C-alpha positions as CSV (number, residue, x, y, z in Angstrom):
1,M,2.4,15.0,-13.9
2,T,1.0,14.4,-17.4
3,L,2.0,11.3,-19.4
4,L,1.1,9.9,-22.8
5,I,1.7,6.4,-23.8
6,T,1.4,5.7,-27.6
7,N,1.6,2.6,-29.9
8,A,0.7,0.3,-27.1
9,R,-1.3,-2.9,-27.0
10,I,-3.7,-2.0,-24.1
11,L,-5.4,-4.5,-21.8
12,T,-8.3,-2.5,-20.6
13,E,-10.8,-3.7,-18.1
14,H,-13.2,-4.9,-20.7
15,R,-11.3,-5.4,-24.0
16,M,-8.0,-5.5,-25.6
17,I,-6.9,-2.5,-27.9
18,E,-4.4,-3.9,-30.4
19,R,-2.9,-0.5,-31.0
20,G,-3.7,2.5,-29.0
21,W,-2.8,5.3,-26.6
22,L,-3.4,6.2,-23.0
23,Y,-3.3,9.6,-21.3
24,V,-2.5,10.2,-17.6
25,A,-3.0,13.4,-15.7
26,D,-2.9,14.0,-11.9
27,Q,-2.1,10.4,-11.1
28,Y,-5.2,9.0,-12.9
29,I,-6.1,7.5,-16.2
30,R,-8.0,10.2,-18.0
31,A,-8.4,8.9,-21.5
32,F,-7.4,6.0,-23.8
33,A,-8.5,4.8,-27.2
34,A,-7.4,2.9,-30.3
35,G,-5.3,4.4,-33.1
36,D,-3.1,7.5,-33.0
37,A,-3.2,9.8,-30.0
38,P,-4.7,13.3,-30.4
39,A,-2.5,16.3,-29.6
40,F,-1.9,16.5,-25.8
41,D,0.2,19.0,-24.0
42,V,2.1,16.5,-21.8
43,K,5.4,16.5,-19.8
44,R,6.4,13.0,-21.0
45,I,5.7,10.7,-23.9
46,I,6.5,6.9,-24.0
47,D,6.4,5.2,-27.4
48,A,5.5,1.6,-26.5
49,E,6.5,0.4,-29.9
50,G,3.9,-2.3,-29.8
51,A,4.5,-3.5,-26.2
52,T,1.7,-4.5,-23.9
53,L,0.3,-2.0,-21.5
54,A,-1.4,-3.8,-18.5
55,P,-2.5,-2.9,-15.0
56,G,0.5,-3.0,-12.6
57,F,1.0,-6.2,-10.7
58,I,-0.3,-6.3,-7.1
59,D,1.6,-8.7,-4.7
60,L,-0.5,-9.5,-1.7
61,H,2.0,-11.9,-0.1
62,V,5.7,-10.9,-0.1
63,H,8.1,-10.8,2.8
64,G,11.2,-9.2,1.6
65,A,14.1,-8.7,-0.9
66,L,17.7,-7.5,-1.1
67,G,18.5,-8.8,2.4
68,T,15.8,-7.2,4.3
69,E,12.1,-8.2,5.2
70,A,8.9,-6.7,6.5
71,I,9.2,-8.3,10.0
72,V,12.4,-6.4,10.7
73,G,10.4,-3.2,11.0
74,D,13.0,-1.0,9.0
75,V,11.4,1.8,7.1
76,D,14.5,2.2,4.8
77,G,14.4,-1.5,4.2
78,L,10.8,-1.2,3.1
79,H,11.7,1.6,0.7
80,Q,14.4,-0.7,-0.8
81,M,11.8,-3.4,-1.2
82,S,9.4,-1.1,-2.9
83,E,12.0,0.0,-5.4
84,F,13.1,-3.5,-6.2
85,Y,9.6,-4.8,-6.7
86,A,8.8,-1.9,-9.1
87,R,11.7,-3.1,-11.3
88,H,9.7,-6.3,-11.7
89,G,6.4,-4.8,-12.6
90,V,4.8,-4.6,-9.1
91,T,3.0,-1.2,-8.6
92,S,1.5,-2.1,-5.2
93,Y,2.0,-4.7,-2.5
94,L,1.3,-5.8,1.1
95,P,4.5,-6.3,3.2
96,T,4.0,-9.5,4.9
97,T,5.0,-10.3,8.5
98,L,6.1,-13.6,10.0
99,T,5.0,-15.4,13.2
100,A,6.9,-13.5,16.0
101,P,6.4,-12.1,19.4
102,H,3.6,-9.5,19.5
103,S,5.9,-6.6,20.2
104,Q,7.9,-7.4,17.0
105,I,4.8,-7.7,14.8
106,M,3.6,-4.4,16.3
107,A,6.9,-2.6,15.5
108,A,6.8,-4.1,12.0
109,L,3.2,-2.8,11.4
110,N,4.2,0.7,12.7
111,A,7.2,0.7,10.3
112,I,4.9,-0.3,7.4
113,K,2.5,2.4,8.3
114,Q,5.3,5.0,8.3
115,A,6.6,3.7,5.0
116,Q,3.2,4.0,3.3
117,T,3.5,7.7,3.2
118,T,7.1,7.9,2.1
119,S,7.6,4.8,-0.2
120,R,9.4,5.0,-3.4
121,G,8.7,2.6,-6.2
122,A,5.8,0.2,-5.6
123,A,3.0,1.7,-3.3
124,I,2.4,0.0,0.1
125,L,-1.2,-0.7,0.5
126,G,-1.0,-1.9,4.1
127,A,0.2,-5.1,5.8
128,H,-0.5,-8.8,5.5
129,V,-0.2,-10.4,8.9
130,E,0.7,-14.1,8.3
131,G,0.5,-15.6,11.7
132,P,1.0,-16.0,14.6
133,Y,-2.5,-17.6,14.8
134,L,-1.6,-20.8,12.9
135,N,-1.3,-24.5,13.5
136,R,2.1,-25.7,14.7
137,S,1.8,-29.0,12.8
138,K,1.7,-27.0,9.6
139,A,4.2,-24.4,10.6
140,G,6.5,-24.8,7.5
141,A,9.0,-22.1,7.7
142,Q,7.1,-20.2,10.4
143,F,8.4,-20.3,14.0
144,P,6.5,-22.8,16.1
145,E,7.7,-21.4,19.3
146,F,5.7,-18.2,18.5
147,I,2.6,-19.7,17.1
148,R,-0.3,-19.1,19.5
149,L,-4.1,-18.9,19.8
150,A,-5.7,-15.6,19.0
151,A,-6.6,-13.4,21.9
152,M,-9.0,-10.5,21.2
153,P,-7.0,-7.8,23.1
154,E,-3.9,-8.6,21.1
155,V,-5.7,-8.8,17.8
156,Q,-7.5,-5.5,18.6
157,E,-4.1,-3.9,19.0
158,L,-3.0,-5.2,15.6
159,L,-6.2,-3.9,14.0
160,D,-6.0,-0.5,15.8
161,T,-2.8,0.3,13.8
162,G,-5.2,0.8,10.8
163,V,-2.6,-0.7,8.5
164,V,-3.7,-4.4,8.4
165,R,-5.4,-5.4,5.2
166,L,-5.1,-9.1,5.3
167,I,-4.6,-11.6,8.1
168,A,-4.0,-15.4,7.9
169,I,-5.2,-17.8,10.5
170,A,-5.7,-21.5,11.1
171,P,-9.5,-21.6,11.7
172,E,-9.7,-25.1,13.2
173,F,-9.2,-23.5,16.6
174,A,-12.3,-21.7,18.2
175,E,-10.0,-18.9,19.5
176,N,-8.9,-18.1,16.0
177,R,-12.3,-18.3,14.5
178,Q,-13.6,-15.7,17.0
179,I,-11.5,-12.9,15.3
180,I,-13.0,-13.3,11.9
181,A,-16.0,-11.1,12.5
182,A,-13.9,-8.5,14.2
183,C,-11.6,-8.4,11.2
184,M,-14.4,-8.2,8.7
185,R,-15.9,-5.3,10.5
186,R,-12.7,-3.4,10.0
187,G,-12.6,-4.3,6.3
188,V,-9.7,-6.7,6.8
189,T,-9.7,-9.8,4.6
190,V,-9.2,-13.1,6.4
191,A,-7.3,-16.0,4.9
192,I,-6.9,-19.7,5.9
193,A,-3.3,-20.7,6.3
194,H,-0.9,-23.1,7.8
195,T,-3.8,-25.2,8.8
196,A,-4.7,-28.8,9.5
197,A,-8.4,-28.2,9.1
198,S,-10.6,-30.8,7.4
199,F,-12.7,-30.2,4.4
200,E,-15.7,-29.6,6.6
201,E,-13.8,-27.3,9.0
202,A,-12.6,-25.3,6.0
203,I,-16.0,-24.9,4.4
204,A,-17.4,-23.8,7.9
205,S,-14.7,-21.2,8.1
206,F,-15.7,-19.9,4.7
207,D,-19.3,-19.7,6.0
208,L,-17.9,-17.4,8.8
209,G,-16.2,-15.0,6.3
210,I,-12.8,-16.4,5.4
211,A,-12.4,-15.3,1.8
212,Q,-8.9,-16.2,0.8
213,V,-6.5,-19.2,0.8
214,T,-2.8,-18.6,1.6
215,H,-0.3,-20.1,-0.8
216,T,-2.7,-22.8,-1.9
217,Y,-1.4,-26.4,-1.6
218,N,1.3,-25.5,0.8
219,A,1.1,-25.9,4.6
220,M,-2.4,-27.3,4.5
221,T,-4.3,-30.6,4.3
222,P,-4.0,-31.9,0.8
223,L,-6.6,-33.1,-1.6
224,H,-7.3,-36.9,-1.5
225,H,-10.3,-38.5,-3.1
226,R,-11.5,-39.8,0.3
227,D,-10.4,-36.8,2.4
228,P,-10.5,-33.6,0.3
229,G,-8.9,-31.4,2.9
230,V,-8.4,-27.7,2.7
231,V,-7.2,-27.9,-0.9
232,G,-10.4,-29.6,-1.9
233,A,-12.5,-27.1,-0.1
234,A,-10.6,-24.2,-1.8
235,L,-11.0,-25.7,-5.2
236,A,-14.7,-26.4,-4.7
237,D,-15.9,-23.2,-3.1
238,P,-16.4,-20.2,-5.3
239,R,-16.5,-17.9,-2.4
240,V,-12.8,-18.0,-1.8
241,R,-9.9,-16.7,-3.9
242,C,-6.7,-18.9,-3.9
243,E,-3.1,-17.5,-3.7
244,I,-0.6,-19.5,-5.7
245,I,3.2,-19.4,-5.7
246,C,4.5,-19.9,-9.2
247,D,8.2,-20.6,-8.7
248,L,7.5,-24.3,-9.9
249,L,9.2,-25.5,-6.6
250,H,6.3,-24.9,-4.2
251,V,3.7,-26.1,-6.7
252,D,4.1,-28.2,-9.9
253,A,3.0,-26.7,-13.1
254,G,0.2,-29.3,-13.5
255,A,-1.2,-28.4,-10.1
256,I,-1.2,-24.7,-11.1
257,K,-3.2,-25.6,-14.1
258,V,-5.7,-27.7,-12.0
259,L,-6.2,-24.7,-9.7
260,F,-6.7,-22.2,-12.4
261,N,-9.2,-24.5,-14.3
262,A,-11.1,-24.7,-11.0
263,K,-11.0,-21.1,-10.0
264,G,-10.6,-19.1,-13.2
265,T,-9.3,-15.5,-13.3
266,E,-11.9,-14.4,-10.6
267,G,-10.5,-16.9,-8.0
268,T,-6.8,-17.1,-8.7
269,I,-4.1,-14.7,-7.3
270,I,-0.4,-14.9,-8.1
271,I,1.8,-14.2,-5.2
272,T,5.5,-14.5,-4.8
273,D,5.9,-15.3,-1.1
274,A,9.4,-13.8,-1.7
275,M,11.8,-13.5,1.2
276,A,14.9,-11.5,2.1
277,A,17.3,-13.5,-0.2
278,T,15.3,-12.4,-3.3
279,G,17.5,-10.4,-5.7
280,L,20.7,-11.7,-4.1
281,G,23.2,-14.5,-5.0
282,D,23.3,-18.0,-3.5
283,G,24.2,-18.3,0.1
284,E,22.9,-18.3,3.6
285,Y,20.5,-15.6,4.8
286,G,18.1,-14.7,7.6
287,L,14.3,-15.3,7.6
288,G,13.2,-13.8,10.9
289,A,15.0,-15.8,13.6
290,H,15.8,-18.7,11.1
291,R,18.9,-19.2,8.9
292,V,18.0,-20.2,5.3
293,H,19.9,-21.4,2.3
294,K,19.3,-20.1,-1.2
295,Q,20.4,-21.9,-4.2
296,G,19.0,-20.5,-7.5
297,K,15.3,-19.7,-6.9
298,K,15.1,-22.3,-4.1
299,V,15.2,-21.2,-0.5
300,T,15.1,-23.7,2.4
301,L,15.6,-24.0,6.1
302,L,18.8,-25.8,7.0
303,D,16.7,-29.0,7.3
304,G,15.5,-28.7,3.7
305,T,12.0,-27.3,4.5
306,L,10.9,-24.7,1.8
307,A,11.1,-21.3,3.2
308,G,9.3,-18.8,1.0
309,S,10.6,-18.2,-2.5
310,A,13.2,-16.1,-4.2
311,I,11.2,-15.5,-7.3
312,T,10.2,-12.0,-8.7
313,Y,6.7,-11.3,-9.8
314,D,7.4,-10.9,-13.5
315,E,9.1,-14.3,-13.5
316,S,6.0,-15.7,-11.7
317,V,3.8,-14.5,-14.4
318,R,5.9,-16.0,-17.1
319,H,5.7,-19.4,-15.3
320,F,2.0,-19.1,-14.7
321,V,1.0,-18.4,-18.4
322,Q,3.2,-21.3,-19.5
323,A,1.6,-23.6,-16.8
324,V,-2.0,-22.8,-17.7
325,G,-1.4,-22.7,-21.4
326,K,-3.1,-19.3,-21.9
327,P,-1.8,-16.0,-23.3
328,F,-1.4,-13.2,-20.8
329,H,-4.1,-11.0,-22.3
330,E,-6.6,-13.7,-21.3
331,V,-5.4,-14.2,-17.7
332,W,-4.0,-10.8,-16.7
333,P,-6.7,-10.3,-13.8
334,V,-4.8,-12.8,-11.7
335,T,-2.0,-10.4,-11.4
336,S,-3.9,-7.2,-10.6
337,L,-7.8,-7.0,-10.7
338,T,-8.4,-10.1,-8.6
339,P,-5.9,-9.3,-5.8
340,A,-7.3,-5.7,-5.8
341,Q,-10.8,-7.1,-5.4
342,A,-9.5,-9.3,-2.6
343,I,-8.6,-6.4,-0.3
344,G,-11.2,-3.9,-1.4
345,E,-9.0,-1.9,-3.8
346,A,-10.6,-2.5,-7.1
347,H,-12.5,0.8,-7.1
348,Q,-9.2,2.6,-7.6
349,R,-6.6,0.2,-8.9
350,G,-6.2,-3.2,-10.6
351,S,-7.5,-2.5,-14.1
352,I,-7.1,0.0,-16.9
353,A,-10.3,2.0,-16.7
354,L,-11.2,5.8,-16.7
355,N,-10.4,7.6,-13.5
356,K,-8.6,4.7,-11.9
357,L,-5.0,5.3,-10.6
358,A,-2.5,5.1,-13.3
359,D,-0.7,1.9,-12.0
360,L,0.7,0.4,-15.1
361,V,3.3,-2.0,-16.4
362,L,4.7,-2.1,-19.9
363,L,5.7,-5.6,-21.0
364,D,7.4,-6.9,-24.1
365,D,6.4,-10.0,-26.0
366,D,8.3,-12.2,-23.6
367,L,6.5,-10.6,-20.6
368,R,9.7,-8.8,-19.5
369,V,9.2,-5.4,-17.8
370,Q,9.9,-2.4,-20.0
371,A,8.4,0.3,-17.6
372,T,6.6,0.5,-14.3
373,I,4.3,3.4,-13.6
374,V,2.8,4.1,-10.1
375,S,0.1,6.8,-9.8
376,G,1.2,8.2,-13.1
377,Q,4.9,8.4,-12.1
378,V,7.4,6.5,-14.1
379,V,9.3,4.7,-11.3
380,Y,11.2,2.2,-13.5
381,Q,12.2,2.2,-17.1
382,R,14.6,0.1,-19.1
383,A,17.2,2.2,-20.8
384,E,16.2,1.2,-24.4
385,V,12.6,2.3,-23.8
386,A,12.1,5.9,-25.2
């Protein structure tokens, strides 16, 4: 497949081209420059008409959409998720599991592995295992009855699937801390999540290799001036990258700005944490074994506890730029390059650079998706885009 995109504002890895072109061949970005494109023999040309061409969004923490979710272990459901996410600018993602019996998590991982090779729309990069090695006191919408301490034989079986890229744990428990090194040896990123750790315990876990903070501010010890907690540790320590949910329900816009000012583009990762009700109307839906209520973008357990989000990635981006008061061309890495770096994918995706995969999103001035391109293939395009 050969593709030429012309008349685009291009956000390359190192600079912004106000008006330029980009050429794709055999899945990869082969050339780009300012001005008018030279003559190429291509199968398809997209005239961007001044729209912004950016690296495709990478969502490292997303559970489901359209009534299905990763923990169900349904390959067709994962395909539906991939197609839905692509319509919102996501070019790759990690289907994210929930706390569940080991057999159910294993079945979900095997389905994710199968869907990787057959996915349509956004590419599946592997799996994010959120739980079951969490703290019951910070369960949130996770299932406390399935939360347990890590046991190496069980963890080894998860890792042996070869599909796990990110795993979230509560590191205040010695049994959970013991798996950090094993995960790192496999190239699996470890995050701190659903945790009652103190500031000191969090910093100690970063010393052991934890490199990411799951949905920062939520389900963790908060920042207090006499007890800074996990949030304080996350903001203070440059070694860790912080996920942030930008639905303005989980985290206030002011707190998003605080996090970004502390972490910058190198340490901030936009996630959706979207669940099965995303893309559907208001009503009652499943979340693993739970029933949840969706009203607008708010999803709660029946007792009112927030239960993931129902926001799409492009809407998250619009909320983020408004919250931090920065134009998208200054903060774009939080949607692509930084998440790619977090899981060791930046060598082949996450930015517009020569010989990287052509994972791209075309955005209008309001940051609405005009087209999504995955490995050089146009997987979504609004009807009015030529």
